[in-house]
N, CA, C, O and the ligand as a Tripos MOL2 file, in Angstrom:
@<TRIPOS>MOLECULE
protein
  321   319    81     0     0
PROTEIN
NO_CHARGES

@<TRIPOS>ATOM
      1 N          64.8910  104.3310  129.6980 N.3       1 MET1
      2 CA         66.0990  104.8840  130.1770 C.3       1 MET1
      3 C          67.1470  103.9810  129.3850 C.2       1 MET1
      4 O          67.2730  102.7640  129.5180 O.2       1 MET1
      5 N          67.8740  104.8090  128.5360 N.am      2 HIS2
      6 CA         69.0820  104.1420  127.7090 C.3       2 HIS2
      7 C          70.4310  104.3190  128.3650 C.2       2 HIS2
      8 O          70.8470  105.3800  128.8300 O.2       2 HIS2
      9 N          71.0670  103.1690  128.3510 N.am      3 SER3
     10 CA         72.2470  103.1300  128.7070 C.3       3 SER3
     11 C          73.2960  103.1010  127.6470 C.2       3 SER3
     12 O          73.6000  102.0390  127.1030 O.2       3 SER3
     13 N          73.8690  104.2620  127.3320 N.am      4 ALA4
     14 CA         74.9320  104.1520  126.1850 C.3       4 ALA4
     15 C          76.2700  103.7560  126.5520 C.2       4 ALA4
     16 O          77.1140  104.6160  126.8070 O.2       4 ALA4
     17 N          76.5470  102.4500  126.6010 N.am      5 VAL5
     18 CA         77.7320  101.9880  126.9070 C.3       5 VAL5
     19 C          78.5990  101.7920  125.7050 C.2       5 VAL5
     20 O          78.2680  100.9620  124.8590 O.2       5 VAL5
     21 N          79.7650  102.5520  125.5660 N.am      6 VAL6
     22 CA         80.5400  102.6890  124.3500 C.3       6 VAL6
     23 C          81.9880  101.8230  124.8170 C.2       6 VAL6
     24 O          82.7530  102.1930  125.7070 O.2       6 VAL6
     25 N          82.1190  100.7780  124.1080 N.am      7 PHE7
     26 CA         83.3280  100.1170  124.4830 C.3       7 PHE7
     27 C          84.5510  100.8920  123.4090 C.2       7 PHE7
     28 O          84.3540  101.0560  122.2050 O.2       7 PHE7
     29 N          85.5330  101.2150  123.9700 N.am      8 THR8
     30 CA         86.6550  101.9010  122.9910 C.3       8 THR8
     31 C          87.3560  100.7080  122.3130 C.2       8 THR8
     32 O          87.9060   99.9230  123.0850 O.2       8 THR8
     33 N          87.4170  100.4750  121.1430 N.am      9 ARG9
     34 CA         88.2130   99.5520  120.5180 C.3       9 ARG9
     35 C          88.8760  100.2650  119.2720 C.2       9 ARG9
     36 O          88.4150  100.3940  118.1380 O.2       9 ARG9
     37 N          90.3370  100.7800  119.8980 N.am     10 PRO10
     38 CA         90.9680  101.5160  118.8120 C.3      10 PRO10
     39 C          91.2900  100.4650  117.5900 C.2      10 PRO10
     40 O          91.0450  100.7600  116.4200 O.2      10 PRO10
     41 N          91.7730   99.4100  117.9210 N.am     11 ILE11
     42 CA         92.1150   98.2980  116.9410 C.3      11 ILE11
     43 C          91.4150   97.0300  117.2740 C.2      11 ILE11
     44 O          91.5730   96.4770  118.3620 O.2      11 ILE11
     45 N          90.6410   96.5680  116.3360 N.am     12 LYS12
     46 CA         90.2370   95.2840  116.3910 C.3      12 LYS12
     47 C          91.0100   94.1990  115.8970 C.2      12 LYS12
     48 O          91.0600   94.0720  114.6740 O.2      12 LYS12
     49 N          91.6190   93.3970  116.6130 N.am     13 PHE13
     50 CA         92.3660   92.3590  116.1650 C.3      13 PHE13
     51 C          91.7410   91.0500  115.8380 C.2      13 PHE13
     52 O          91.2860   90.3030  116.7040 O.2      13 PHE13
     53 N          91.7330   90.8220  114.7120 N.am     14 THR14
     54 CA         91.3100   89.4380  114.2370 C.3      14 THR14
     55 C          92.1420   88.3410  113.7720 C.2      14 THR14
     56 O          91.8050   87.1620  113.6620 O.2      14 THR14
     57 N          93.5150   88.9840  113.4550 N.am     15 ILE15
     58 CA         94.2830   88.0580  113.1790 C.3      15 ILE15
     59 C          95.3620   87.4810  113.9360 C.2      15 ILE15
     60 O          96.2320   88.3200  114.1680 O.2      15 ILE15
     61 N          95.5990   86.3760  114.3850 N.am     16 PRO16
     62 CA         96.5020   85.7900  115.5710 C.3      16 PRO16
     63 C          97.9700   86.3900  115.2940 C.2      16 PRO16
     64 O          98.3910   86.5660  114.1510 O.2      16 PRO16
     65 N          98.5530   86.6230  116.2160 N.am     17 CYS17
     66 CA         99.9840   86.9560  116.2520 C.3      17 CYS17
     67 C         100.6620   85.9320  115.5610 C.2      17 CYS17
     68 O         100.3720   84.7460  115.7180 O.2      17 CYS17
     69 N         101.6620   86.3780  114.7100 N.am     18 LYS18
     70 CA        102.4390   85.2440  114.0130 C.3      18 LYS18
     71 C         103.5850   84.6190  114.7710 C.2      18 LYS18
     72 O         104.3520   83.7540  114.3480 O.2      18 LYS18
     73 N         103.5800   85.2050  115.9820 N.am     19 VAL19
     74 CA        104.7530   84.7050  116.9120 C.3      19 VAL19
     75 C         104.3600   83.6880  117.6690 C.2      19 VAL19
     76 O         104.9540   82.6160  117.7860 O.2      19 VAL19
     77 N         103.0890   84.0950  118.3310 N.am     20 CYS20
     78 CA        102.5610   83.1610  119.4480 C.3      20 CYS20
     79 C         101.2020   82.7400  119.3190 C.2      20 CYS20
     80 O         100.6460   82.1460  120.2430 O.2      20 CYS20
     81 N         100.5490   83.0360  118.1000 N.am     21 GLY21
     82 CA         99.2960   82.6990  117.5020 C.3      21 GLY21
     83 C          98.1090   83.2760  118.5810 C.2      21 GLY21
     84 O          96.9720   82.8080  118.6420 O.2      21 GLY21
     85 N          98.5010   84.1290  119.2190 N.am     22 VAL22
     86 CA         97.3910   84.6530  120.1670 C.3      22 VAL22
     87 C          96.6570   85.8170  119.5870 C.2      22 VAL22
     88 O          97.4790   86.6590  119.2260 O.2      22 VAL22
     89 N          95.4730   86.1760  119.3660 N.am     23 VAL23
     90 CA         94.9110   87.2630  119.0000 C.3      23 VAL23
     91 C          94.7600   88.3710  119.8830 C.2      23 VAL23
     92 O          94.0880   88.1920  120.8980 O.2      23 VAL23
     93 N          95.3480   89.6500  119.6350 N.am     24 GLY24
     94 CA         95.2050   90.7050  120.6730 C.3      24 GLY24
     95 C          96.3600   91.6780  120.4590 C.2      24 GLY24
     96 O          96.3170   92.8080  120.9460 O.2      24 GLY24
     97 N          97.3210   91.2750  119.7820 N.am     25 HIS25
     98 CA         98.4120   92.2890  119.5950 C.3      25 HIS25
     99 C          98.9500   92.0760  118.3030 C.2      25 HIS25
    100 O          98.5830   91.1880  117.5330 O.2      25 HIS25
    101 N          99.9090   92.9930  118.0710 N.am     26 LEU26
    102 CA        100.6540   93.0020  116.7210 C.3      26 LEU26
    103 C         101.7140   91.9650  116.9020 C.2      26 LEU26
    104 O         102.0010   91.4340  117.9750 O.2      26 LEU26
    105 N         102.2550   91.7380  115.7660 N.am     27 ASN27
    106 CA        103.4320   90.8040  115.9000 C.3      27 ASN27
    107 C         104.5750   91.4870  116.5260 C.2      27 ASN27
    108 O         105.3130   90.8190  117.2510 O.2      27 ASN27
    109 N         104.7830   92.5810  116.3590 N.am     28 ASP28
    110 CA        106.0050   93.4900  117.0110 C.3      28 ASP28
    111 C         105.6870   93.7240  118.5280 C.2      28 ASP28
    112 O         106.5250   94.0110  119.3830 O.2      28 ASP28
    113 N         104.4010   93.5640  118.7150 N.am     29 ASP29
    114 CA        104.3460   93.8460  120.0830 C.3      29 ASP29
    115 C         104.1570   92.4610  121.0440 C.2      29 ASP29
    116 O         103.8430   92.4710  122.2340 O.2      29 ASP29
    117 N         104.3880   91.4580  120.3430 N.am     30 CYS30
    118 CA        104.2720   90.1540  121.1600 C.3      30 CYS30
    119 C         105.2170   90.1010  122.1990 C.2      30 CYS30
    120 O         106.3910   90.4460  122.0630 O.2      30 CYS30
    121 N         104.7010   89.6590  123.2640 N.am     31 PRO31
    122 CA        105.4890   89.4840  124.4840 C.3      31 PRO31
    123 C         106.7610   88.4610  124.3730 C.2      31 PRO31
    124 O         107.8000   88.5510  125.0280 O.2      31 PRO31
    125 N         106.4730   87.5630  123.4890 N.am     32 TYR32
    126 CA        107.5330   86.4700  122.9740 C.3      32 TYR32
    127 C         108.8120   87.4020  122.4740 C.2      32 TYR32
    128 O         109.9300   86.8880  122.5110 O.2      32 TYR32
    129 N         108.6870   88.5180  122.0930 N.am     33 MET33
    130 CA        109.8210   89.2860  121.4790 C.3      33 MET33
    131 C         110.7630   89.4430  122.7650 C.2      33 MET33
    132 O         111.9610   89.1590  122.7890 O.2      33 MET33
    133 N         110.0680   89.9060  123.7400 N.am     34 ILE34
    134 CA        110.9040   90.1270  125.0530 C.3      34 ILE34
    135 C         111.3160   88.8400  125.8090 C.2      34 ILE34
    136 O         112.4260   88.6490  126.3070 O.2      34 ILE34
    137 N         110.1870   87.9170  125.8280 N.am     35 ARG35
    138 CA        110.5510   86.7990  126.6270 C.3      35 ARG35
    139 C         109.5820   85.5550  126.4210 C.2      35 ARG35
    140 O         108.3590   85.5950  126.5560 O.2      35 ARG35
    141 N         110.2510   84.5720  126.1130 N.am     36 VAL36
    142 CA        109.2500   83.2480  125.7020 C.3      36 VAL36
    143 C         109.0800   82.3010  126.8390 C.2      36 VAL36
    144 O         110.0800   81.7210  127.2620 O.2      36 VAL36
    145 N         108.0730   82.1160  127.3020 N.am     37 PRO37
    146 CA        107.8000   81.2350  128.3040 C.3      37 PRO37
    147 C         108.6820   79.9480  128.5030 C.2      37 PRO37
    148 O         109.3120   79.5400  127.5270 O.2      37 PRO37
    149 N         108.7520   79.4220  129.4490 N.am     38 ASN38
    150 CA        109.6540   78.0720  129.3430 C.3      38 ASN38
    151 C         109.0740   76.9940  128.6560 C.2      38 ASN38
    152 O         109.7720   76.1890  128.0390 O.2      38 ASN38
    153 N         107.5410   76.8940  128.7290 N.am     39 ASN39
    154 CA        106.8290   75.6870  128.1400 C.3      39 ASN39
    155 C         106.6870   75.8690  126.7510 C.2      39 ASN39
    156 O         106.1950   74.9690  126.0710 O.2      39 ASN39
    157 N         107.0750   76.9660  126.2360 N.am     40 VAL40
    158 CA        107.1670   77.1840  124.6800 C.3      40 VAL40
    159 C         108.1630   76.6900  124.1670 C.2      40 VAL40
    160 O         109.2380   77.0430  124.6500 O.2      40 VAL40
    161 N         108.1770   75.7630  123.0850 N.am     41 THR41
    162 CA        109.4510   75.4990  122.4430 C.3      41 THR41
    163 C         109.7770   75.7710  121.0470 C.2      41 THR41
    164 O         110.8510   75.6250  120.4630 O.2      41 THR41
    165 N         108.3390   76.3110  120.5010 N.am     42 GLU42
    166 CA        108.7280   76.7920  118.8810 C.3      42 GLU42
    167 C         107.6690   77.8990  118.9650 C.2      42 GLU42
    168 O         106.6480   77.8330  119.6500 O.2      42 GLU42
    169 N         108.0020   78.8250  118.2620 N.am     43 VAL43
    170 CA        107.1470   79.9610  117.6960 C.3      43 VAL43
    171 C         106.7240   79.9610  116.4290 C.2      43 VAL43
    172 O         106.9140   78.9400  115.7680 O.2      43 VAL43
    173 N         106.1180   81.0080  115.8780 N.am     44 GLY44
    174 CA        105.5100   80.9970  114.5680 C.3      44 GLY44
    175 C         106.5290   80.8920  113.3870 C.2      44 GLY44
    176 O         107.7480   80.9530  113.5420 O.2      44 GLY44
    177 N         105.8920   80.7270  112.1940 N.am     45 LYS45
    178 CA        106.8080   80.5360  111.0810 C.3      45 LYS45
    179 C         107.5480   81.9150  110.6120 C.2      45 LYS45
    180 O         106.7770   82.8600  110.4480 O.2      45 LYS45
    181 N         108.7550   82.1340  110.4020 N.am     46 GLY46
    182 CA        109.3890   83.1710  110.2110 C.3      46 GLY46
    183 C         110.0250   83.7680  111.4860 C.2      46 GLY46
    184 O         110.7100   84.7870  111.3900 O.2      46 GLY46
    185 N         109.8290   83.1920  112.6260 N.am     47 TYR47
    186 CA        110.4400   83.6310  113.9380 C.3      47 TYR47
    187 C         111.2780   82.4090  114.4640 C.2      47 TYR47
    188 O         111.1070   81.2780  114.0080 O.2      47 TYR47
    189 N         112.1550   82.6840  115.4070 N.am     48 GLU48
    190 CA        113.0310   81.7500  116.1690 C.3      48 GLU48
    191 C         113.2030   82.0180  117.6000 C.2      48 GLU48
    192 O         113.3400   83.1760  117.9950 O.2      48 GLU48
    193 N         113.2040   81.1380  118.3050 N.am     49 ILE49
    194 CA        113.6600   81.3350  119.7610 C.3      49 ILE49
    195 C         115.1730   81.3190  119.7440 C.2      49 ILE49
    196 O         115.9480   80.5230  119.2140 O.2      49 ILE49
    197 N         115.4170   82.5320  120.5450 N.am     50 VAL50
    198 CA        117.0330   82.7900  120.6040 C.3      50 VAL50
    199 C         117.3140   82.9990  122.2100 C.2      50 VAL50
    200 O         116.8210   83.8220  122.9820 O.2      50 VAL50
    201 N         118.1630   82.0870  122.4110 N.am     51 THR51
    202 CA        118.7730   82.2830  123.9840 C.3      51 THR51
    203 C         119.7710   83.1590  123.9160 C.2      51 THR51
    204 O         120.6840   83.1540  123.0890 O.2      51 THR51
    205 N         119.5570   84.0860  124.9900 N.am     52 PHE52
    206 CA        120.6640   85.1240  125.2020 C.3      52 PHE52
    207 C         120.7690   85.3870  126.7980 C.2      52 PHE52
    208 O         119.8290   85.8060  127.4740 O.2      52 PHE52
    209 N         121.8530   85.1250  127.2160 N.am     53 ARG53
    210 CA        122.2760   84.9750  128.8540 C.3      53 ARG53
    211 C         121.0910   84.4720  129.4020 C.2      53 ARG53
    212 O         120.3170   85.1040  130.1210 O.2      53 ARG53
    213 N         120.9670   83.1980  129.0010 N.am     54 GLY54
    214 CA        119.8590   82.2520  129.6510 C.3      54 GLY54
    215 C         118.4640   82.7010  129.6040 C.2      54 GLY54
    216 O         117.6530   82.0370  130.2500 O.2      54 GLY54
    217 N         118.0100   83.8280  128.8760 N.am     55 LYS55
    218 CA        116.8430   84.1140  128.6880 C.3      55 LYS55
    219 C         116.5290   83.8840  127.1970 C.2      55 LYS55
    220 O         117.3370   84.1710  126.3140 O.2      55 LYS55
    221 N         115.2410   83.3200  126.9470 N.am     56 ARG56
    222 CA        114.7150   83.2780  125.6150 C.3      56 ARG56
    223 C         113.6170   84.1750  125.1280 C.2      56 ARG56
    224 O         112.5910   84.4480  125.7510 O.2      56 ARG56
    225 N         113.9730   84.6180  123.8880 N.am     57 HIS57
    226 CA        113.0920   85.5550  123.2640 C.3      57 HIS57
    227 C         113.1090   85.2310  121.9480 C.2      57 HIS57
    228 O         114.0410   84.6490  121.3920 O.2      57 HIS57
    229 N         111.8420   85.6840  121.3010 N.am     58 ALA58
    230 CA        111.7460   85.5020  119.6480 C.3      58 ALA58
    231 C         112.2490   86.4230  118.9800 C.2      58 ALA58
    232 O         112.1210   87.6190  119.2410 O.2      58 ALA58
    233 N         112.9860   85.8640  117.8800 N.am     59 GLU59
    234 CA        113.3690   87.0340  116.7250 C.3      59 GLU59
    235 C         112.8860   86.6850  115.4710 C.2      59 GLU59
    236 O         112.6450   85.5140  115.1790 O.2      59 GLU59
    237 N         112.7020   87.7510  114.5960 N.am     60 SER60
    238 CA        112.4200   87.6510  113.2900 C.3      60 SER60
    239 C         113.5060   87.1930  112.4490 C.2      60 SER60
    240 O         114.6280   87.6960  112.3860 O.2      60 SER60
    241 N         112.9720   85.9680  111.6630 N.am     61 MET61
    242 CA        114.0910   85.4970  110.9210 C.3      61 MET61
    243 C         113.9780   85.8620  109.4070 C.2      61 MET61
    244 O         114.7460   85.4670  108.5300 O.2      61 MET61
    245 N         112.8480   86.7170  109.2300 N.am     62 VAL62
    246 CA        112.3790   87.2980  107.6840 C.3      62 VAL62
    247 C         113.0420   88.4240  107.6660 C.2      62 VAL62
    248 O         112.9140   89.3290  108.4900 O.2      62 VAL62
    249 N         113.9370   88.4090  106.5180 N.am     63 LEU63
    250 CA        114.5520   89.7620  106.1210 C.3      63 LEU63
    251 C         114.0530   90.3910  105.1110 C.2      63 LEU63
    252 O         114.2970   91.5640  104.8300 O.2      63 LEU63
    253 N         113.2370   89.5540  104.4340 N.am     64 SER64
    254 CA        112.4810   90.5100  103.2990 C.3      64 SER64
    255 C         111.2270   91.2610  103.7500 C.2      64 SER64
    256 O         110.6230   90.8920  104.7570 O.2      64 SER64
    257 N         110.8430   92.2620  103.0560 N.am     65 PRO65
    258 CA        109.8150   93.1920  103.3580 C.3      65 PRO65
    259 C         108.5020   92.3330  103.5850 C.2      65 PRO65
    260 O         108.3730   91.2580  102.9990 O.2      65 PRO65
    261 N         107.5730   92.7970  104.4030 N.am     66 PRO66
    262 CA        106.4480   92.1970  104.6900 C.3      66 PRO66
    263 C         105.4780   91.8290  103.5200 C.2      66 PRO66
    264 O         104.7420   90.8450  103.4410 O.2      66 PRO66
    265 N         105.6720   92.9740  102.5260 N.am     67 ASP67
    266 CA        104.9480   92.8670  101.1510 C.3      67 ASP67
    267 C         104.9830   91.6870  100.4320 C.2      67 ASP67
    268 O         104.0770   91.2460   99.7240 O.2      67 ASP67
    269 N         106.4420   91.0220  100.7130 N.am     68 LEU68
    270 CA        106.7400   89.7960   99.7210 C.3      68 LEU68
    271 C         106.3870   88.5830  100.6590 C.2      68 LEU68
    272 O         106.8230   87.4960  100.2800 O.2      68 LEU68
    273 N         105.7250   88.6050  101.7240 N.am     69 ALA69
    274 CA        105.4630   87.5860  102.6220 C.3      69 ALA69
    275 C         104.5950   86.4590  101.8440 C.2      69 ALA69
    276 O         104.6730   85.2860  102.2080 O.2      69 ALA69
    277 N         103.9060   86.7810  100.9450 N.am     70 ASP70
    278 CA        103.2040   85.8210  100.2040 C.3      70 ASP70
    279 C         103.8990   84.9920   99.2950 C.2      70 ASP70
    280 O         103.3730   83.9990   98.7930 O.2      70 ASP70
    281 N         105.1790   85.3910   99.0360 N.am     71 ALA71
    282 CA        105.8880   84.6470   97.9950 C.3      71 ALA71
    283 C         106.8660   83.9020   98.8370 C.2      71 ALA71
    284 O         108.0800   83.9110   98.6350 O.2      71 ALA71
    285 N         106.2310   83.2200   99.8420 N.am     72 GLN72
    286 CA        107.3220   82.4860  100.6980 C.3      72 GLN72
    287 C         107.4120   80.9840  100.0330 C.2      72 GLN72
    288 O         107.0050   80.0700  100.7510 O.2      72 GLN72
    289 N         107.8210   80.7070   98.9590 N.am     73 ASP73
    290 CA        107.9640   79.5040   98.6390 C.3      73 ASP73
    291 C         109.4800   78.6620   98.8250 C.2      73 ASP73
    292 O         109.7940   77.5170   98.4980 O.2      73 ASP73
    293 N         110.0930   79.5250   99.3540 N.am     74 TRP74
    294 CA        111.3340   79.2330   99.8580 C.3      74 TRP74
    295 C         111.4330   77.9760  100.7580 C.2      74 TRP74
    296 O         112.3850   77.1950  100.7830 O.2      74 TRP74
    297 N         110.2650   77.9040  101.5150 N.am     75 ASP75
    298 CA        110.4830   76.8460  102.6070 C.3      75 ASP75
    299 C         110.1230   75.3880  101.9700 C.2      75 ASP75
    300 O         110.1320   74.3930  102.6940 O.2      75 ASP75
    301 N         109.8030   75.3070  100.5750 N.am     76 ALA76
    302 CA        109.6010   74.1280   99.7620 C.3      76 ALA76
    303 C         111.1440   73.5810   99.5880 C.2      76 ALA76
    304 O         111.3070   72.3870   99.3390 O.2      76 ALA76
    305 N         112.2170   74.4140   99.7140 N.am     77 ALA77
    306 CA        113.3590   73.9170   99.4080 C.3      77 ALA77
    307 C         114.0690   73.3300  100.7460 C.2      77 ALA77
    308 O         114.8330   73.9160  101.5130 O.2      77 ALA77
    309 N         113.6060   72.0460  100.7920 N.am     78 ASP78
    310 CA        113.8750   71.1960  102.0930 C.3      78 ASP78
    311 C         115.0640   70.5270  101.8930 C.2      78 ASP78
    312 O         115.0380   69.4040  101.3900 O.2      78 ASP78
    313 N         116.2700   71.1310  102.2640 N.am     79 VAL79
    314 CA        117.4150   70.5970  102.0590 C.3      79 VAL79
    315 C         117.7900   69.5260  103.0470 C.2      79 VAL79
    316 O         117.6990   69.8900  104.2200 O.2      79 VAL79
    317 N         118.1980   68.2640  102.8410 N.am     80 GLY80
    318 CA        118.2110   67.1680  103.8020 C.3      80 GLY80
    319 C         119.3280   66.3350  103.3820 C.2      80 GLY80
    320 O         119.6030   65.3110  104.0070 O.2      80 GLY80
    321 ZN        102.2150   87.3470  120.1440 Zn       81 ZN81
@<TRIPOS>BOND
     1     1     2 1
     2     2     3 1
     3     3     4 2
     4     3     5 am
     5     5     6 1
     6     6     7 1
     7     7     8 2
     8     7     9 am
     9     9    10 1
    10    10    11 1
    11    11    12 2
    12    11    13 am
    13    13    14 1
    14    14    15 1
    15    15    16 2
    16    15    17 am
    17    17    18 1
    18    18    19 1
    19    19    20 2
    20    19    21 am
    21    21    22 1
    22    22    23 1
    23    23    24 2
    24    23    25 am
    25    25    26 1
    26    26    27 1
    27    27    28 2
    28    27    29 am
    29    29    30 1
    30    30    31 1
    31    31    32 2
    32    31    33 am
    33    33    34 1
    34    34    35 1
    35    35    36 2
    36    35    37 am
    37    37    38 1
    38    38    39 1
    39    39    40 2
    40    39    41 am
    41    41    42 1
    42    42    43 1
    43    43    44 2
    44    43    45 am
    45    45    46 1
    46    46    47 1
    47    47    48 2
    48    47    49 am
    49    49    50 1
    50    50    51 1
    51    51    52 2
    52    51    53 am
    53    53    54 1
    54    54    55 1
    55    55    56 2
    56    55    57 am
    57    57    58 1
    58    58    59 1
    59    59    60 2
    60    59    61 am
    61    61    62 1
    62    62    63 1
    63    63    64 2
    64    63    65 am
    65    65    66 1
    66    66    67 1
    67    67    68 2
    68    67    69 am
    69    69    70 1
    70    70    71 1
    71    71    72 2
    72    71    73 am
    73    73    74 1
    74    74    75 1
    75    75    76 2
    76    75    77 am
    77    77    78 1
    78    78    79 1
    79    79    80 2
    80    79    81 am
    81    81    82 1
    82    82    83 1
    83    83    84 2
    84    83    85 am
    85    85    86 1
    86    86    87 1
    87    87    88 2
    88    87    89 am
    89    89    90 1
    90    90    91 1
    91    91    92 2
    92    91    93 am
    93    93    94 1
    94    94    95 1
    95    95    96 2
    96    95    97 am
    97    97    98 1
    98    98    99 1
    99    99   100 2
   100    99   101 am
   101   101   102 1
   102   102   103 1
   103   103   104 2
   104   103   105 am
   105   105   106 1
   106   106   107 1
   107   107   108 2
   108   107   109 am
   109   109   110 1
   110   110   111 1
   111   111   112 2
   112   111   113 am
   113   113   114 1
   114   114   115 1
   115   115   116 2
   116   115   117 am
   117   117   118 1
   118   118   119 1
   119   119   120 2
   120   119   121 am
   121   121   122 1
   122   122   123 1
   123   123   124 2
   124   123   125 am
   125   125   126 1
   126   126   127 1
   127   127   128 2
   128   127   129 am
   129   129   130 1
   130   130   131 1
   131   131   132 2
   132   131   133 am
   133   133   134 1
   134   134   135 1
   135   135   136 2
   136   135   137 am
   137   137   138 1
   138   138   139 1
   139   139   140 2
   140   139   141 am
   141   141   142 1
   142   142   143 1
   143   143   144 2
   144   143   145 am
   145   145   146 1
   146   146   147 1
   147   147   148 2
   148   147   149 am
   149   149   150 1
   150   150   151 1
   151   151   152 2
   152   151   153 am
   153   153   154 1
   154   154   155 1
   155   155   156 2
   156   155   157 am
   157   157   158 1
   158   158   159 1
   159   159   160 2
   160   159   161 am
   161   161   162 1
   162   162   163 1
   163   163   164 2
   164   163   165 am
   165   165   166 1
   166   166   167 1
   167   167   168 2
   168   167   169 am
   169   169   170 1
   170   170   171 1
   171   171   172 2
   172   171   173 am
   173   173   174 1
   174   174   175 1
   175   175   176 2
   176   175   177 am
   177   177   178 1
   178   178   179 1
   179   179   180 2
   180   179   181 am
   181   181   182 1
   182   182   183 1
   183   183   184 2
   184   183   185 am
   185   185   186 1
   186   186   187 1
   187   187   188 2
   188   187   189 am
   189   189   190 1
   190   190   191 1
   191   191   192 2
   192   191   193 am
   193   193   194 1
   194   194   195 1
   195   195   196 2
   196   195   197 am
   197   197   198 1
   198   198   199 1
   199   199   200 2
   200   199   201 am
   201   201   202 1
   202   202   203 1
   203   203   204 2
   204   203   205 am
   205   205   206 1
   206   206   207 1
   207   207   208 2
   208   207   209 am
   209   209   210 1
   210   210   211 1
   211   211   212 2
   212   211   213 am
   213   213   214 1
   214   214   215 1
   215   215   216 2
   216   215   217 am
   217   217   218 1
   218   218   219 1
   219   219   220 2
   220   219   221 am
   221   221   222 1
   222   222   223 1
   223   223   224 2
   224   223   225 am
   225   225   226 1
   226   226   227 1
   227   227   228 2
   228   227   229 am
   229   229   230 1
   230   230   231 1
   231   231   232 2
   232   231   233 am
   233   233   234 1
   234   234   235 1
   235   235   236 2
   236   235   237 am
   237   237   238 1
   238   238   239 1
   239   239   240 2
   240   239   241 am
   241   241   242 1
   242   242   243 1
   243   243   244 2
   244   243   245 am
   245   245   246 1
   246   246   247 1
   247   247   248 2
   248   247   249 am
   249   249   250 1
   250   250   251 1
   251   251   252 2
   252   251   253 am
   253   253   254 1
   254   254   255 1
   255   255   256 2
   256   255   257 am
   257   257   258 1
   258   258   259 1
   259   259   260 2
   260   259   261 am
   261   261   262 1
   262   262   263 1
   263   263   264 2
   264   263   265 am
   265   265   266 1
   266   266   267 1
   267   267   268 2
   268   267   269 am
   269   269   270 1
   270   270   271 1
   271   271   272 2
   272   271   273 am
   273   273   274 1
   274   274   275 1
   275   275   276 2
   276   275   277 am
   277   277   278 1
   278   278   279 1
   279   279   280 2
   280   279   281 am
   281   281   282 1
   282   282   283 1
   283   283   284 2
   284   283   285 am
   285   285   286 1
   286   286   287 1
   287   287   288 2
   288   287   289 am
   289   289   290 1
   290   290   291 1
   291   291   292 2
   292   291   293 am
   293   293   294 1
   294   294   295 1
   295   295   296 2
   296   295   297 am
   297   297   298 1
   298   298   299 1
   299   299   300 2
   300   299   301 am
   301   301   302 1
   302   302   303 1
   303   303   304 2
   304   303   305 am
   305   305   306 1
   306   306   307 1
   307   307   308 2
   308   307   309 am
   309   309   310 1
   310   310   311 1
   311   311   312 2
   312   311   313 am
   313   313   314 1
   314   314   315 1
   315   315   316 2
   316   315   317 am
   317   317   318 1
   318   318   319 1
   319   319   320 2
@<TRIPOS>SUBSTRUCTURE
     1 MET1         2 RESIDUE 1 A MET
     2 HIS2         6 RESIDUE 1 A HIS
     3 SER3        10 RESIDUE 1 A SER
     4 ALA4        14 RESIDUE 1 A ALA
     5 VAL5        18 RESIDUE 1 A VAL
     6 VAL6        22 RESIDUE 1 A VAL
     7 PHE7        26 RESIDUE 1 A PHE
     8 THR8        30 RESIDUE 1 A THR
     9 ARG9        34 RESIDUE 1 A ARG
    10 PRO10       38 RESIDUE 1 A PRO
    11 ILE11       42 RESIDUE 1 A ILE
    12 LYS12       46 RESIDUE 1 A LYS
    13 PHE13       50 RESIDUE 1 A PHE
    14 THR14       54 RESIDUE 1 A THR
    15 ILE15       58 RESIDUE 1 A ILE
    16 PRO16       62 RESIDUE 1 A PRO
    17 CYS17       66 RESIDUE 1 A CYS
    18 LYS18       70 RESIDUE 1 A LYS
    19 VAL19       74 RESIDUE 1 A VAL
    20 CYS20       78 RESIDUE 1 A CYS
    21 GLY21       82 RESIDUE 1 A GLY
    22 VAL22       86 RESIDUE 1 A VAL
    23 VAL23       90 RESIDUE 1 A VAL
    24 GLY24       94 RESIDUE 1 A GLY
    25 HIS25       98 RESIDUE 1 A HIS
    26 LEU26      102 RESIDUE 1 A LEU
    27 ASN27      106 RESIDUE 1 A ASN
    28 ASP28      110 RESIDUE 1 A ASP
    29 ASP29      114 RESIDUE 1 A ASP
    30 CYS30      118 RESIDUE 1 A CYS
    31 PRO31      122 RESIDUE 1 A PRO
    32 TYR32      126 RESIDUE 1 A TYR
    33 MET33      130 RESIDUE 1 A MET
    34 ILE34      134 RESIDUE 1 A ILE
    35 ARG35      138 RESIDUE 1 A ARG
    36 VAL36      142 RESIDUE 1 A VAL
    37 PRO37      146 RESIDUE 1 A PRO
    38 ASN38      150 RESIDUE 1 A ASN
    39 ASN39      154 RESIDUE 1 A ASN
    40 VAL40      158 RESIDUE 1 A VAL
    41 THR41      162 RESIDUE 1 A THR
    42 GLU42      166 RESIDUE 1 A GLU
    43 VAL43      170 RESIDUE 1 A VAL
    44 GLY44      174 RESIDUE 1 A GLY
    45 LYS45      178 RESIDUE 1 A LYS
    46 GLY46      182 RESIDUE 1 A GLY
    47 TYR47      186 RESIDUE 1 A TYR
    48 GLU48      190 RESIDUE 1 A GLU
    49 ILE49      194 RESIDUE 1 A ILE
    50 VAL50      198 RESIDUE 1 A VAL
    51 THR51      202 RESIDUE 1 A THR
    52 PHE52      206 RESIDUE 1 A PHE
    53 ARG53      210 RESIDUE 1 A ARG
    54 GLY54      214 RESIDUE 1 A GLY
    55 LYS55      218 RESIDUE 1 A LYS
    56 ARG56      222 RESIDUE 1 A ARG
    57 HIS57      226 RESIDUE 1 A HIS
    58 ALA58      230 RESIDUE 1 A ALA
    59 GLU59      234 RESIDUE 1 A GLU
    60 SER60      238 RESIDUE 1 A SER
    61 MET61      242 RESIDUE 1 A MET
    62 VAL62      246 RESIDUE 1 A VAL
    63 LEU63      250 RESIDUE 1 A LEU
    64 SER64      254 RESIDUE 1 A SER
    65 PRO65      258 RESIDUE 1 A PRO
    66 PRO66      262 RESIDUE 1 A PRO
    67 ASP67      266 RESIDUE 1 A ASP
    68 LEU68      270 RESIDUE 1 A LEU
    69 ALA69      274 RESIDUE 1 A ALA
    70 ASP70      278 RESIDUE 1 A ASP
    71 ALA71      282 RESIDUE 1 A ALA
    72 GLN72      286 RESIDUE 1 A GLN
    73 ASP73      290 RESIDUE 1 A ASP
    74 TRP74      294 RESIDUE 1 A TRP
    75 ASP75      298 RESIDUE 1 A ASP
    76 ALA76      302 RESIDUE 1 A ALA
    77 ALA77      306 RESIDUE 1 A ALA
    78 ASP78      310 RESIDUE 1 A ASP
    79 VAL79      314 RESIDUE 1 A VAL
    80 GLY80      318 RESIDUE 1 A GLY
    81 ZN81       321 GROUP 0 **** ****
């Protein structure tokens, strides 16, 4: 007797979320975009924690199209 168990996997996530580093959702679906936990002090590169009315959430700081993401040499310009 065979049991045909089929797991539904619409999308297989293998790349960690750029915002929180967790595998399992897209960057735009990150819960951090709605609310950042209190114990979290920093988010992924290209994102920043924004405090609005006492609540913190992550916002994308990248204004360039995703296609140009590989050309991120600008962070070498460390102005100090
Ligand atoms: Zn995330």
